[in-house]
N, C-alpha and C positions, 0 to 999 in steps of 0.2 A: 540797195546800198544802205548800210546801217548808219546811225547818226554819227558814230565816231569816225568812220571812213569818209563820210561826207564832210565832216569838219576838217579832216586832214587835207582833203582835196582842195577845199575852199581856201584854207590857210596857205597851202603851197602856192596857189595861184596869186593870193594876196601878196605873199613874200616876193614872188617873181615880179609882180607889178611894182612893188615898192622900190626894188632895185632900179627899175627903169623910170622912177618918178612918175608912175602912171596910176596913182590912187584914184583918179577920177575916170578910169576906164569904164565903159558900159558894163552893165550887169551881165551881159552875155559872156564876158571874159571869165566869169566865175562859175556860171552855170550853163551847161549845154542847153540848146533850144528845146530839146525833148525831155528835160529833166526838171521837175518841180522840186526846189530845195526843201528839205525837211527841217532845216534850220537857217537862220539868217547869217549873213557874213559876220555881223558883230558877235552873235552867239558862237559861231565857229571859232573866231579868233580868241574869244574869252575862254572857251573850253580848252583850247590848246595852249593858252598862256602866251600867244603870239602878238596880241593886239597892240600893246604899248610899243613893242620893238618895231613892228611894221609901221605904225603911225609916225614913229621917229625916223623912219628910213633906215633902220639898222639892217645889216646884212650878215651878221653872225648870230647864231641862234643857240640858246641853251641846249645842252645835249639831249635832255629829255624831250624837248619840243622837236628838235631835229629828228630824233628817233621816230617820233610819231609821223612826221612828214615823210621820212624815208620809207616807213612801213606802208604808206599809202601811195608810193610812187607808181607811175604808169609803166616804167621799164621800157618804154618804146625806144629810148636812146640807151644803147649798151655802153655803160661808162667804165672807164679804167682809170688808174692813177699811175703816174710816172714815179718810179722809186727814187730817182736821183734828187728830186725836189725835197725829199724828206731825209736827207743824209744824216741828220741828228737823231733820227728815230731808227732803231735797229729794224732790219728787214722783217724779222719775225713779228715784231710788234706792229709794224705797218700792215703786214698781210692780215694779221688778226683783226685790226681795226677796219681794214677794207672789207673783209668778209662780213663783219658786224654791220657795216653800213649797207650791205647788199650789193657791193661791187663784185664783179666776177673776174676781174683781172688786175694784176699789178704788172706794169710793163717796163720795157727797156732794162730787162734783166739779161745777164749772161747765163749760159747753160748751167754753170755750177750752182746758180740760185734757183733753178726751176723746182727742185724738190721742196724748197721752203714754201713757195707759192702753192704747189700741189698739196702740201700738208694741210693747208687752210681752204682747200676746195677751189683754188683760184687758177686761172689760166694766165698766160702772158700774151696779151693781144699783139704786141710788137716787140720782137727780140732785138737786143742791142747789137751794135756793129762789132765785128772783130777788129783788132789792130795787129799790126806786124811791123817788122823793121825792113827798111831798104838802106843798107849801110847803117849809119847812125841816126837815120831819120825814121820817126814813127809815122806810119801811114794807115789809112782806114778811118781816121776820125774826121772831124769837120774841115780842118784847113788843108789836109793833103789826102786826096782820094782819087776818084775815077777820071778826073780830067787831065791826068798826067800819064802819058804812055809808059814812062819809065817805072811807074808803080804797078802796072797791070799784072805782071807775073806774080808778084808777092800778094797782091789783093785777090787774085783768082784763087791762089792756094789757100789763103785765109778764109775766103768766103765759101769755098767748097766744104771746108770743115764745119763752118758755122751753119751752112745750109743743112748739112746732114744731121747736126745736133738739133737743129730746129725741127726737122722732120721726125727725128727719133722721139721727140717729146710731144709729137702730135700738134705742133704749132704751125701757123700758116703765114706769118708776116715777119719780115726782116728789114731793118732800116739800113739805108746807105746814104752817102753824101757825095756831092760833086767835087769838093775841094775849093780852095781859093783861086782867084784869077792870077795873082802874082805876075801881072803884065800880059797874060794870055787873052786873046780875043774870045768873046763869048761863043762865036760860031765854031772856032777851033776846039774850045773846051767841050762843046756839045758833041762834036764829031768824035773826040777822043773818048768821052764817056760812053758813047754808043759802041765804039770798038771794044772797049773793055767789058762792058756789061753783056755784050753778045756772047762772050766766052763763058759766062756763068748762067745765062738764062736757060739753056737746055736742061741743066741740072735742076734749076728752080722749077721749071715746068714739070719735069719728071716727078719731083717730090711734092708738087702741089703747093709751092710756096710763092708768095708775091713779095718782090723786092719793092720797098717804098723809099724813094729819095725825098729827103726833107727839104722843103722850102723854108729858108731862113732869111731874116733881115740882115742887110749889110750896112745899115745906117747906125745902129745902136750896139748890137750885141756881137755880130760876127762880121767885122770889117773885111771887105774884099771877097766875101763868099760868092761863088758864081751862081748857084741855083737860088737866086734871090727874087725871082719874078715868076709868076704862074705861067706866063706865056712861054718862057724859056723851058720850064719843066714839061709843059704840054708838047712842045716841039720835040723834046727828047722822047717822050712817050710815043709820039707818032713815028719818029725815026726807028724806034725799036719794034713797034707793032706787035707787042705781046701783052696779053691780059695779065701776065705775071710780073709786069713792071708798071708801077703806078706812083703817084705822088703822096707824100705826107703833107697835107695842107695844114700848116700851123696858123691858126686864126690870129694869134698874137703877132707873129712875124709878118704876115701878109697885110694886116691892118696898118702896120708901120710903113711897109714898102708901097702899098697900092691903095689901101682902103677898098671900098666897093665890095665888101666881103660877100654879101648875099648874092649879088649879081654874078660875081666870079664863080661861086659855087654852082649856081644855076647853069652857067655857061659851060663849065668844064668838069662837072661832077663825074663824068665817065672816066676821067683820068685820075681820080682821087681814091686812094685805097685806105686812108686813115686820116683822122683829124686830131689836133691838139688845141687846148684852150690856155688862156692866161689873160689877165687884165692889162689893158693898154691905157696909159703908159705904166711902166714899172715892173711888169710881169708878176704881179702879185694876185691876191684874191679877186674873185669876180664880183666885186662889191661896188658901192656907190662912189668910190674914189677913182674909178676908171670909166672909159667912154663906151664900151661895147654893151649892147643889150643881148645877152646870150640866149634867152628864151626864143627870140625871133630867129636867131641864127640856127638854133637847134631845130626849129620848125622847118626852116628852109632846107636843112640837111635831110630831114625825114621826107620832105616833099619830093626829093630826087629819087626816092626808093632805096636809099642807102641803108644797109643792114649791118654794117661793121661797127667798130668801136670808136668812141670819142675818148681820148685820153686827157685827164686833167693834168696840166703841166705848169701850174703856177707855183712860184716860190713863196711860201707862207711868210707874211710879214707880222702877223699877230702872234702873241705868245703861245696861244693854244692853236698849234698848226692844224690839228685834226678838226677843230671847230670850223675853220675856213673851208676844209675839204667837204665836210658835211653840208655846209651852206651851198657850196658850188654844185654838189650833186643834186640837191633839191632844186636849185635854180635851173639846171639843165634838163630836168625831168619834165618834159612837155607832152 
């Protein structure tokens, strides 16, 4: 390992520790037991221009520094970015920036946008849901979806088209939602979801696509949403009994609803097909203003044997939205 790459690796670890207020961590955090450092921590930080920012607990990095850290990333966590969070940035520009950061996916795209991602050498790790009409009601999105029998015919038709478009693009993950309770008992909603999803799972299995139902919080962002607890989602996975139906475990949402994030991942990882990030509270950058220590969560995900993607899904609060994304990518590279 040359001096520059060693410096970048050390600085990345230092940055991750700073976010968790762990500047007094043992030396083993920064150097593997079998590696004798060619430079000191202080030299590494000075060389990369990171020292003052880290010591101040900063969690946004100058672009030049972030680029050095990104270049030295381990890549063990495959990271993606959710396009909707950057609505003020044209998709073309976001894809170019993502590719420059070393990301390999921009997700939650509709099929019409696949060519833009492909132009920049990117995949779409998780395809967005289709929507359709039942009378005057739009279905397929978060509030109205698979827990209502009266929506199933329309949803099946829409998802058959979306599944085929996903397969035609060589993609393998497609998001779906439960819908809101609106007075319905959770057990009934679970049974209804199973009835409807069984109608599209044979096609998903044939095409090699995994449907991922998102776990969302019903306390802050999505009042009354039914799939708001991991145990409910796991019960639905068990009812369906297919490797082509899994959960999208949104770390932000489940921290709000349940906490106990790492233990939940360890207990139910076999039912999780995708992950999302964001800071709690606020759904903003993964910085010192929020309560989750993402490096530890990423290590827990890796320890389960997970080889899929983790999508960065925070809403940038800082003026330089892409600087927050760069910092988040560095933070989650463990």
